[in-house]
Structure formats: C-alpha cells, structure tokens
MIROFI-62486 format. One record per residue (C-alpha): residue in one letter; x, y negated, z negated. Coordinates in steps of 0.02 Angstrom, whole numbers, padded with zeros to 5 digits, always signed. Layout:
<rs>
AXYZ;...
</rs>
This chain:
<rs>
M+07653-00602+01915;T+07465-00670+01941;D+07348-00614+02060;V+07268-00731+02173;V+07062-00725+02161;T+06988-00779+02330;P+06796-00831+02311;A+06666-00735+02398;P+06601-00825+02585;S+06427-00809+02507;L+06483-00925+02351;L+06571-01034+02470;A+06419-01042+02587;Q+06290-01084+02443;P+06390-01205+02322;L+06348-01198+02158;I+06414-01369+02098;P+06388-01510+02233;G+06539-01562+02341;L+06626-01411+02299;G+06609-01344+02477;M+06671-01523+02526;L+06826-01499+02430;L+06878-01316+02466;S+06871-01362+02656;A+06965-01506+02652;S+07108-01402+02566;P+07250-01327+02653;S+07239-01130+02668;P+07350-01019+02553;A+07446-00964+02677;A+07475-01155+02741;S+07518-01235+02582;A+07692-01254+02502;G+07632-01210+02322;P+07529-01068+02338;L+07548-00999+02165;S+07525-01155+02086;A+07357-01193+02175;A+07295-01014+02125;A+07335-01047+01939;T+07239-01216+01958;A+07088-01132+02033;T+06940-01072+01903;P+06851-00913+01983;S+06666-00932+01982;P+06556-00759+01912;S+06465-00674+02036;P+06284-00658+02031;S+06177-00515+02052;P+06165-00459+02218;S+05956-00402+02177;A+05923-00572+02123;T+05954-00640+02291;T+05949-00494+02436;D+05788-00367+02383;P+05640-00461+02290;L+05540-00367+02187;V+05337-00365+02160;S+05285-00383+01972;L+05180-00225+01870;E+05069-00379+01828;G+05060-00437+02005;V+05016-00275+02048;A+04861-00265+01934;N+04785-00411+01998;A+04793-00353+02188;L+04713-00187+02126;R+04577-00289+02021;D+04537-00382+02166;A+04487-00263+02283;C+04437-00142+02160;G+04350-00232+02015;T+04377-00221+01842;S+04381-00034+01829;P+04442+00029+01973;G+04380+00196+02028;L+04487+00356+02105;L+04450+00318+02271;C+04458+00132+02276;R+04651+00158+02198;T+04679+00313+02327;V+04637+00195+02473;Y+04741+00035+02409;N+04887+00133+02364;A+04908+00218+02550;T+04844+00073+02655;H+04877-00111+02526;S+04701-00175+02612;N+04601-00256+02499;Y+04452-00251+02622;L+04482-00051+02654;A+04492-00012+02488;S+04339-00120+02430;G+04227-00061+02581;A+04274+00127+02525;E+04218+00068+02334;V+04059+00005+02425;F+04020+00121+02550;L+04093+00284+02473;G+04124+00280+02279;T+03953+00210+02224;P+03859+00327+02305;I+03959+00485+02275;R+03944+00449+02100;I+03767+00417+02100;I+03752+00577+02180;L+03866+00657+02035;I+03737+00581+01912;L+03600+00653+01984;L+03679+00829+02018;I+03715+00827+01825;A+03548+00782+01773;L+03457+00947+01881;V+03600+01057+01832;V+03564+01004+01629;R+03370+00994+01667;A+03387+01146+01748;L+03470+01233+01589;L+03372+01173+01474;H+03210+01218+01564;R+03272+01399+01581;F+03316+01419+01383;I+03153+01336+01335;R+03053+01445+01462;R+03147+01613+01407;T+03123+01573+01225;T+02937+01532+01245;E+02919+01672+01346;R+02997+01806+01214;A+02886+01734+01093;G+02717+01739+01183;S+02766+01918+01204;G+02784+01956+01025;G+02966+01957+01005;G+03004+01776+00945;G+02931+01757+00787;G+02946+01584+00698;L+02825+01483+00763;F+02713+01576+00858;R+02696+01734+00750;G+02553+01696+00644;S+02502+01755+00479;R+02322+01793+00562;A+02390+01932+00670;G+02295+02056+00581;T+02136+01993+00542;L+02112+01928+00738;L+02167+02102+00791;G+02007+02176+00686;A+01903+02011+00762;F+01934+02039+00940;G+01959+02240+00935;D+02066+02207+01088;P+02269+02185+01054;T+02249+02107+01250;V+02159+01958+01192;L+02267+01928+01029;M+02420+01938+01165;E+02320+01803+01279;R+02295+01707+01134;R+02466+01690+01093;R+02531+01684+01280;Q+02451+01535+01317;R+02460+01442+01158;A+02691+01481+01185;A+02636+01430+01371;T+02553+01245+01306;V+02697+01214+01191;G+02824+01255+01327;S+02768+01145+01450;L+02769+01012+01313;L+02940+01040+01284;R+03001+01053+01454;S+02883+00878+01515;V+02996+00801+01361;T+03169+00864+01412;S+03145+00793+01581;I+03095+00637+01512;F+03249+00613+01427;V+03353+00688+01551;F+03297+00600+01705;G+03296+00437+01594;L+03466+00440+01549;A+03532+00474+01713;F+03415+00305+01812;L+03499+00216+01670;S+03669+00285+01731;I+03615+00240+01884;L+03589+00077+01873;G+03746+00065+01777;E+03826+00107+01924;L+03745-00022+02036;G+03800-00146+01904;I+03608-00187+01881;N+03604-00287+01703;L+03507-00173+01580;A+03443-00281+01451;P+03294-00391+01565;I+03237-00206+01613;V+03239-00151+01443;A+03145-00300+01374;S+03020-00275+01538;A+03009-00105+01472;G+02966-00114+01321;V+02828-00271+01347;L+02760-00113+01487;G+02749-00001+01354;I+02667-00099+01232;A+02528-00130+01378;V+02519+00052+01434;G+02497+00086+01263;F+02330-00030+01229;G+02253+00033+01390;A+02281+00228+01378;Q+02275+00245+01161;N+02149+00354+01191;L+02245+00473+01307;V+02389+00476+01180;R+02295+00516+01050;D+02210+00663+01150;F+02396+00722+01176;L+02443+00690+00984;S+02275+00786+00929;G+02309+00931+01042;M+02509+00962+00985;F+02453+00968+00795;M+02319+01068+00813;L+02431+01193+00902;L+02582+01181+00809;E+02460+01193+00664;D+02359+01350+00744;Q+02176+01267+00690;Y+02123+01372+00815;G+02157+01470+00983;V+02101+01565+01125;G+01942+01694+01081;D+01904+01587+00911;V+01719+01536+00882;I+01726+01354+00825;D+01608+01233+00780;V+01661+01045+00847;G+01508+00952+00770;A+01415+00915+00970;V+01456+01093+01018;S+01498+01272+00946;G+01562+01419+01051;T+01716+01519+01097;V+01874+01444+01141;E+01919+01492+01292;A+02067+01373+01349;V+02162+01262+01256;S+02283+01117+01315;L+02346+00973+01252;R+02228+00842+01319;M+02058+00958+01302;T+01978+01108+01245;R+01858+01221+01333;L+01714+01293+01246;R+01578+01428+01303;D+01440+01433+01201;V+01317+01566+01163;E+01211+01529+01333;G+01364+01534+01445;T+01372+01347+01473;V+01523+01284+01470;W+01612+01119+01348;Y+01760+01022+01389;V+01782+00918+01227;R+01942+00805+01238;N+02042+00838+01068;G+02055+00676+01024;E+01858+00673+00985;I+01873+00799+00866;T+01871+00743+00689;R+01809+00880+00610;I+01846+01082+00663;G+01731+01209+00599;N+01827+01382+00646;K+01729+01545+00617;S+01868+01676+00665;Q+01997+01634+00525;Q+02024+01779+00397;W+01852+01856+00366;A+01655+01819+00399;R+01521+01865+00275;T+01344+01921+00337;V+01210+01841+00236;L+01035+01922+00242;D+00871+01832+00157;V+00733+01949+00119;P+00563+01877+00101;L+00468+01993-00024;D+00277+01957-00117;Y+00267+01913-00290;D+00174+02095-00304;T+00344+02162-00279;E+00464+02206-00414;V+00619+02124-00403;G+00721+02261-00475;E+00643+02400-00367;A+00686+02277-00197;K+00863+02261-00279;R+00873+02449-00294;V+00810+02464-00102;L+00930+02318-00038;G+01101+02374-00125;R+01074+02564-00074;T+01033+02530+00102;A+01183+02399+00111;D+01286+02553+00050;E+01255+02670+00164;L+01297+02545+00286;W+01455+02558+00221;A+01479+02717+00201;D+01450+02725+00399;P+01610+02755+00481;R+01536+02671+00652;W+01528+02501+00528;S+01651+02538+00389;S+01797+02476+00499;L+01702+02296+00502;I+01639+02291+00332;L+01795+02220+00211;A+01728+02232+00055;E+01574+02322-00049;P+01411+02250-00017;E+01329+02140-00119;V+01150+02085-00197;W+01154+01895-00256;G+00976+01903-00317;M+00841+01785-00311;E+00873+01646-00171;T+00707+01560-00164;M+00540+01531-00232;T+00383+01470-00149;A+00195+01490-00194;D+00196+01641-00057;G+00336+01736-00110;Y+00524+01723-00147;S+00668+01783-00084;L+00827+01902-00107;R+01003+01882-00037;L+01111+02014+00038;A+01293+01969+00076;I+01434+02043+00165;K+01599+02037+00186;T+01661+02068+00359;Q+01797+02066+00505;P+01788+01863+00590;L+01685+01875+00736;K+01573+02027+00672;Q+01472+01972+00549;W+01320+01947+00672;E+01344+02103+00752;V+01335+02192+00542;A+01186+02076+00517;R+01055+02147+00668;E+01108+02325+00593;L+01080+02262+00420;R+00916+02194+00460;E+00853+02352+00545;R+00911+02468+00420;V+00816+02351+00271;R+00668+02346+00374;T+00650+02532+00376;A+00729+02547+00188;L+00554+02441+00141;S+00458+02519+00243;D+00484+02699+00170;A+00491+02618-00009;G+00306+02543+00016;I+00369+02376-00010;A+00306+02249+00108;L+00381+02068+00168;G+00319+01912+00119;T+00248+01804+00245;V+00334+01674+00320;Q+00294+01474+00244;R+00210+01357+00402;S+00175+01190+00396;E+00019+01160+00514;V+00006+00968+00590;T-00100+00895+00690;V-00079+00745+00792;V-00226+00630+00826;D-00244+00523+00994;D-00262+00320+00948;D-00415+00318+01076;E-00505+00474+00999;E-00483+00399+00818;E-00539+00246+00866;R-00682+00327+00935;D-00716+00416+00776;D-00717+00271+00663;D-00843+00193+00768;E-00952+00339+00791;T-00957+00345+00570;E-00923+00143+00536;D-01115+00119+00506;D-01124+00230+00343;G-00964+00337+00342;S-01079+00479+00276;G-01080+00557+00472;A-01259+00594+00446;G-01264+00619+00626;L-01137+00779+00618;P-01184+00934+00575;G-01091+00982+00397;G-01096+00831+00333;S-00942+00693+00312;I-00777+00769+00391;T-00691+00655+00264;E-00749+00735+00103;D-00753+00901+00174;L-00581+00933+00266;P-00415+00876+00185;R-00277+00796+00253;P-00155+00869+00359;R+00000+00899+00246;L+00183+00889+00328;D+00267+00988+00173;P+00224+01158+00088;P+00089+01143-00080;S+00203+01159-00240;P+00164+01307-00310;S+00021+01315-00446;R+00088+01293-00645;S+00029+01401-00775;G-00057+01306-00917;
</rs>
C-alpha cells in the first residue's frame, strides 16, 4: 500500500513552477476524486526547503564588522565596542569614543609617563646620593681622595666636593630622563588625536637646526661642563688657572664655574670659554725658592746652609705632614752682574706650597744671617720718561753750539749716559 504525500500549504501559496498553482486549484480534491490512488501515484512530491531561509533572516559577521568599523573606526576601542554592543547605535558608540575614549587614553598616557618619570628620578636620586656620600664608588670615587684630603685638611670639604659633583651629574641625568619620557608621551598623545606625525617631525628637525645655530654657545657650555665633571678635571676647593683669571673653585655647574681669587673677587666663567685649565690642587705641589747671593759668598757653604735649613723644616712635626719628599737644593739658577741665585725645592701637599714657602723664607733668612752670609741685591732698572715739550725746550737751548756752555757742568749729552731699559751685561775678563 502506498502512502499519499500531501504538499504543504506554504508550498501551494508559493509555487516553484509558474502555473502549477492553477492546475492544483482546478483539479478535484482527493476525497471527491474517483481515483485517489492513481492521482497519488502520478503526483511528484517537491523537496521541502529549510524553514530558516525564509522565516529567520541572519546578519553576516562581515556586516557586523563593517557596522562596528563605521561607528568606531578601523581600531575600535573597548569603550566604543561596549557601547555599540549594548545599544547597536552608531551615534552613541562614536560619541562615547570621541568624548570619553580618547580623553581617557590621553589621561592614562600622562599618568604612565608621570609614574615612569618618578621611578627613574627616584632611582637616579638614590644612586647619586649614595655616591655623593662616599658609598657609591665608581664614577664618583676619585683616585685623588687621599691627596685631596691632605690638601684640604678637612674631610668635610672633600665630601662637599663629591656631593656637588654627584648632584650635578644627577641633575643632568634627571633632565635627560624627563625629556625622553615626556617626548614619548607627547608623540603618543598626538597619535591618539589622529594627527599625522610626519610633518611635525620634519618641522621639529628644521626648528632644531635653527635653535642649534642660535644656541650653539649654550650647547657648547653644557657639553664642556659635562665632560669636565665626568673627567674630574677640577672640583670644589681646587685652585685653578683658566687663563684670564685664577682662584679657588666655589661651585661647578654644567654651564659655568664660579671662582674666587686671592683678593676675594668672585668670577663667573662659562665652561665653553675655558680652553685650558691649570689645576694647582692635583696630587702634589712644589715650593720653589730662589735665594739671591753675592759673588763673595761661597757656593758650597750657601748650599749647605740652605739644605740644613730645609731638612730642619722637614723634621719639624708641625710641617712634616705637609712635606711629601726630602727637600732638594738644585743649585745655581741665575747669574747677573750683581750676583747669583740658588734654587731650593720642596715637594708638598697640594695647596700647601705657599704656606710652606712662607715658613721656609723665614728660616732661610735667619740661617743665612747666623752664618754671616749676606743676601744679594735685587737687580732693578730705572726708566726716565721725558715730556715732549720739555725735550723741545732743551733742544732749543742747546741748538746753537750743542756744548751746553750755559749749563753748569758742561754738556749733558757727553757726561750723562742714556737710560737703559735692560740690565747691563756682566763684564768679561780678558
């Protein structure tokens, strides 16, 4: 027995083949038909389509992505996606992205930059403070610590020198760190605002070149100061000679150096202007004393007196700590028409050479006096300056005969020698 397949009403309402509905409506029903079995046998059933194709339309994933891209852009943020998924509104999603998403990201960038900068500054500050207090070593541990301590006589001066040097280097590192961190944050903020960075970078390059030409002296000062600090060319407490001025260093910065001379004048010298430095405080110094003597004084006896006096100074407990080596009598240094000079040299602690020299002069003067040795005279040259009007009057008075008859003593041109600007040469024996 064959089952009868009855087409669905929806298929009858929407026939797949044109005219099929008219034929079905004109044919008698199976109940009224005389041959239901034959009609059912001749009918061809149509396949039933999927109900989802006609009743529940679906939105494709590509369409969802396009809609989200239209609302939030090519790189949708978390806030924009959340608002769009909740409301399916392009206006609300784009408004949330513009008025909430971008400001929040900018604030986060600034907060991250501030936190990173604070951490780096704290690390640099702790490192430089430890180095300035003597516990860091490395860059701030000078090889001249022993000689500097002996030179200054007070360890607090050496610690102050090290502290200022560490503080200056720390300030430089903190400035470089701040510029680097905030520069990256600024570029990130411009990217969040959708600004093209290529023209800005090009303009910044041109502006940097212009500023570099205009501020090249300032840049030179900073670079010179940085290398002076890193190479430890001088520091606070050193006595230096920079050419135009010399004095004690009171402060050193990246841009300038502050000096105080022996008269108390404070000098501010830009580091870029310092082309040569004479440091009188490094490692050791030397007291050099030239003693003038007459030719009547025997050289050997004078050398023995000077050597004995210097040895007594070296053996004195008050001065032995300032003298680093045995005093030396170098011998005859100069010879003039009036006498000669002997040179005495003593190696001392840095910055103590002047103090030792004063004491040595007093002792040498006393020792020579006790030994009956007279000091030589200092050679001096007298220079006579004649006014032009007075010279013309003298020429008029002596113009007739040139003999100076009217003047007592005869001619001044024959009797008086011309003034010499240099000392006379010693006479040579035949």
